[in-house]
C-alpha positions in Angstrom: -174.3 -3.6 -53.9 -170.7 -3.2 -53.2 -171.1 -0.3 -50.9 -173.6 -2.1 -48.7 -171.5 -5.1 -48.6 -168.5 -3.0 -47.2 -170.7 -0.9 -44.9 -173.1 -3.4 -43.1 -170.5 -5.9 -41.9 -168.2 -3.1 -40.8 -170.8 -1.2 -39.0 -172.1 -4.3 -37.4 -168.6 -5.0 -35.9 -168.1 -1.6 -34.7 -171.8 -0.9 -33.1 -172.6 -4.3 -32.2 -169.7 -6.7 -31.4 -167.0 -4.1 -30.1 -169.4 -1.3 -28.8 -170.8 -4.1 -26.3 -167.2 -4.3 -24.7 -167.6 -0.9 -23.4 -170.6 -1.3 -21.2 -171.4 -4.5 -19.2 -175.3 -3.3 -19.3 -175.1 -3.1 -23.1 -173.1 -6.5 -23.2 -175.6 -8.3 -21.2 -178.5 -6.9 -23.2 -177.3 -7.9 -26.5 -175.8 -11.2 -25.5 -179.2 -12.0 -23.9 -181.0 -11.6 -27.2 -178.5 -12.0 -29.9 -175.4 -14.0 -30.3 -173.1 -11.1 -31.5 -169.8 -13.1 -31.4 -171.4 -15.8 -33.6 -172.2 -13.5 -36.3 -168.9 -11.5 -36.4 -167.5 -14.4 -38.1 -170.0 -14.1 -40.8 -169.4 -10.3 -40.9 -165.8 -10.6 -41.5 -166.2 -13.4 -43.9 -168.3 -11.0 -45.9 -165.5 -8.4 -46.0 -163.0 -10.9 -47.2 -165.4 -11.9 -49.8 -165.9 -8.4 -51.2 -162.3 -7.7 -51.0 -161.5 -10.6 -53.3 -164.2 -9.8 -55.5 -163.4 -6.1 -56.1 -159.6 -7.0 -56.5 -160.4 -9.5 -59.2 -163.0 -7.1 -61.1 -160.5 -4.1 -61.0 -157.1 -5.9 -61.4 -155.6 -7.1 -64.7 -152.4 -8.9 -64.6 -150.7 -10.5 -67.7 -147.1 -10.2 -66.7 -144.8 -9.6 -63.8 -144.9 -5.8 -64.5 -148.5 -6.2 -63.6 -147.8 -7.9 -60.5 -145.3 -5.3 -59.2 -147.8 -2.8 -60.0 -150.4 -4.5 -57.9 -148.2 -4.7 -55.0 -147.2 -1.0 -55.3 -150.9 0.1 -55.4 -151.7 -2.1 -52.4 -148.7 -0.6 -50.5 -149.8 2.8 -51.0 -153.5 2.0 -50.4 -153.2 0.2 -47.1 -149.8 0.1 -45.4 -149.4 3.9 -44.3 -152.9 3.8 -42.8 -152.4 0.5 -41.1 -149.0 1.4 -39.8 -150.5 4.6 -38.3 -153.3 2.5 -36.7 -150.8 0.2 -35.2 -148.8 3.1 -33.7 -151.8 4.7 -32.0 -153.5 1.4 -31.0 -152.8 -0.3 -27.6 -149.6 -2.2 -27.3 -149.3 -5.8 -28.5 -148.1 -8.6 -26.2 -144.7 -8.7 -27.7 -142.5 -5.8 -28.9 -142.0 -7.3 -32.4 -145.4 -8.3 -33.2 -146.5 -4.9 -34.6 -143.4 -4.3 -37.0 -144.1 -7.9 -38.3 -147.9 -7.2 -38.5 -147.2 -4.2 -41.1 -146.2 -6.9 -43.7 -148.6 -9.6 -42.2 -145.7 -11.6 -40.9 -147.2 -11.9 -37.5 -149.5 -14.7 -38.8 -146.6 -16.9 -39.1 -145.0 -16.4 -35.7 -145.1 -19.7 -33.8 -148.1 -19.3 -31.5 -151.0 -21.3 -29.8 -153.8 -20.5 -32.1 -156.0 -17.4 -32.8 -157.2 -17.0 -29.3 -154.5 -16.1 -26.7 -151.7 -16.3 -29.2 -148.6 -14.0 -28.5 -149.1 -12.7 -32.0 -152.6 -11.9 -31.8 -153.5 -8.5 -32.6 -156.8 -7.0 -31.1 -159.2 -5.8 -33.9 -156.3 -5.2 -36.5 -155.7 -8.9 -37.0 -158.2 -8.6 -40.0 -155.8 -6.4 -41.9 -152.7 -8.5 -41.3 -154.6 -11.6 -42.5 -155.8 -9.7 -45.5 -152.3 -8.6 -46.5 -151.4 -12.3 -46.6 -154.2 -13.1 -49.0 -152.8 -9.9 -51.2 -149.6 -11.9 -51.6 -151.6 -14.9 -53.0 -154.0 -12.9 -55.1 -151.8 -12.2 -58.4 -151.1 -16.1 -58.5 -155.0 -16.7 -58.3 -155.7 -14.2 -60.9 -153.1 -15.4 -63.5 -155.4 -18.6 -64.0 -157.9 -17.7 -66.7 -160.5 -20.3 -65.9 -162.7 -20.5 -62.7 -161.9 -24.4 -62.5 -158.0 -23.8 -62.4 -158.6 -20.9 -59.9 -160.8 -23.1 -57.6 -158.0 -25.9 -57.6 -155.3 -23.4 -56.9 -157.2 -22.0 -54.1 -157.8 -25.4 -52.6 -154.1 -26.1 -52.8 -153.3 -22.9 -50.8 -156.0 -23.6 -48.3 -154.4 -27.0 -47.8 -151.0 -25.5 -47.3 -152.6 -23.1 -44.8 -154.3 -25.7 -43.0 -150.8 -27.7 -42.7 -149.3 -24.5 -41.5 -151.7 -24.0 -38.9 -151.5 -27.8 -37.8 -147.8 -28.2 -37.8 -146.5 -24.8 -37.2 -149.3 -23.0 -35.4 -149.8 -20.5 -37.9 -152.9 -18.0 -37.6 -156.1 -20.1 -37.3 -158.2 -17.3 -38.8 -156.4 -17.6 -42.3 -158.0 -21.0 -42.9 -161.4 -19.5 -41.9 -161.3 -16.8 -44.2 -159.3 -17.6 -47.1 -162.1 -19.6 -48.7 -164.2 -16.5 -48.7 -161.5 -14.2 -50.1 -160.9 -17.0 -52.9 -164.8 -17.3 -53.5 -164.9 -13.7 -53.9 -162.2 -13.8 -56.7 -164.0 -16.7 -58.4 -167.5 -14.9 -58.2 -166.1 -12.0 -60.2 -167.0 -14.0 -63.2 -170.6 -13.8 -62.5 -173.2 -10.9 -62.4 -174.4 -9.1 -59.3 -177.9 -10.6 -59.7 -176.4 -14.0 -59.9 -174.4 -13.4 -56.7 -177.5 -12.0 -54.9 -179.5 -15.1 -55.8 -176.9 -17.7 -54.9 -176.4 -15.9 -51.6 -180.2 -15.8 -50.9 -180.3 -19.5 -51.7 -177.3 -20.6 -49.5 -178.3 -17.9 -46.8 -181.9 -19.5 -46.6 -180.4 -23.0 -46.7 -178.0 -22.1 -43.7 -180.9 -20.7 -41.8 -183.3 -23.6 -42.1 -180.4 -26.0 -41.2 -179.4 -23.9 -38.2 -182.9 -23.4 -36.9 -183.5 -27.2 -37.2 -180.6 -27.9 -34.8 -179.0 -30.4 -37.2 -175.6 -28.4 -36.9 -175.3 -27.7 -33.2 -172.1 -30.0 -32.9 -170.2 -28.3 -35.7 -171.8 -24.9 -35.4 -168.4 -23.2 -34.8 -167.0 -24.6 -38.2 -170.1 -23.4 -40.0 -170.2 -19.8 -38.7 -168.5 -18.5 -41.6 -171.4 -19.6 -43.6 -173.3 -16.7 -42.1 -171.8 -14.7 -44.6 -174.3 -15.6 -47.0 -176.8 -14.2 -45.1 -174.9 -10.9 -44.8 -174.5 -10.8 -48.6 -178.2 -11.3 -49.3 -179.3 -8.8 -46.9 -176.6 -6.2 -48.1 -177.6 -6.8 -51.7 -181.3 -6.3 -50.9 -180.4 -3.0 -49.1 -178.4 -1.8 -52.0 -181.3 -2.1 -54.2 -183.0 0.8 -52.2 -182.2 3.8 -54.5 -182.5 6.3 -51.7 -179.8 4.5 -49.7 -177.1 4.6 -52.3 -175.6 8.0 -51.6 -175.4 7.5 -47.8 -173.9 4.0 -48.5 -171.3 5.5 -50.8 -170.2 7.9 -48.0 -170.3 5.2 -45.4 -168.2 2.9 -47.5 -165.6 5.5 -48.3 -165.0 5.9 -44.6 -165.5 2.3 -43.4 -161.7 1.0 -43.8 -160.5 4.0 -41.7 -163.4 3.8 -39.3 -162.6 0.1 -38.6 -158.9 1.0 -38.1 -159.5 3.8 -35.7 -162.7 3.1 -33.8 -161.0 1.6 -31.0 -159.0 4.9 -30.5 -162.2 7.0 -30.7 -163.8 4.8 -28.1 -161.0 5.1 -25.6 -162.6 8.7 -24.9 -164.9 6.8 -22.7 -162.1 6.5 -20.2 -161.8 10.3 -20.1 -165.5 10.7 -19.6 -165.7 8.4 -16.8 -169.5 7.8 -17.4 -171.3 5.4 -14.9 -172.4 2.2 -16.9 -176.0 2.4 -17.9 -178.1 4.5 -20.2 -175.8 7.6 -20.2 -172.8 5.4 -21.3 -175.0 3.6 -24.0 -176.2 6.9 -25.3 -172.7 8.3 -25.7 -171.7 5.2 -27.6 -174.2 5.2 -30.1 -174.9 8.9 -30.4 -171.5 10.4 -30.1 -168.7 7.6 -30.4 -170.1 5.5 -33.3 -170.9 8.5 -35.5 -167.5 10.1 -34.5 -165.8 6.9 -35.6 -167.3 7.2 -39.0 -166.6 10.8 -39.2 -163.0 10.3 -38.2 -162.8 7.5 -40.8 -163.9 9.6 -43.6 -161.6 12.6 -42.7 -158.6 10.4 -42.3 -159.2 8.6 -45.7 -160.0 12.0 -47.3 -156.8 13.6 -45.9 -154.6 10.6 -46.9 -156.1 10.4 -50.5 -155.5 14.2 -50.9 -152.0 13.9 -49.7 -151.2 10.9 -51.9 -152.7 12.6 -55.0 -150.6 15.6 -54.3 -147.4 13.7 -53.9 -147.9 11.7 -57.1 -149.0 15.0 -59.1 -145.5 16.6 -57.8 -143.6 13.6 -58.9 -145.2 13.6 -62.3 
């Protein structure tokens, strides 16, 4: 289940939402039949949900030593790869944004909202927002009961909303923190319960959406599409023959996301005309190459870290 939840949203973003930006022909074809930008919110909400869930399942925090250990593991796991992605990524709008983004502090730079903000990072905003949620996670997990965790998360959400309103913090933090928090709270339940709950909520969202009752507030409810993504991902994970491919794709998904823009930049060197040839290169070369690069970078990094820790031991 977890592999599918990591793979499907990331591949959707890479192969549909971002790929369409490299071909006007492809963009028109997708936008004419499928609201890709609408569903990216649900896809990213799913990634935040599974991040919170897996952290809560795998992390035990009893004292401040455990808190320090958690931050140290997150530092080793994410920051070097994220810093490499920032260095190889197109420049930000201001020189100080990338250094701040390494620690997620760009989200608190005074700006004008998620779209067009001076602090905004194309694509890599996701990691900087996730880092902010990592700061809060040990505080959530210290609460033992689901009720106390929910109350604390509501307080955090209100604090973020106040920061967005008064200080123009990154708007997407208040969109996605509820799903990260929901993942932490859902760690108390079984996979089957999560699947059934997502199936019910996703179906309810679909019925309400098709009825046209939420057209006026559709933007606010876009993250609710995550329930649809979770239900579909869970269903796919039950297919036994797909488990091994999903495991491989899940392992490469984080680095594939970090570096797929760099891989897609090869299109500039090819100078292909917009049309079938460019679309074929995108889907048969660049998307698979992004996954391969992601797997290789992750594998080499894990090997290097293991060797370094072994030498220190």
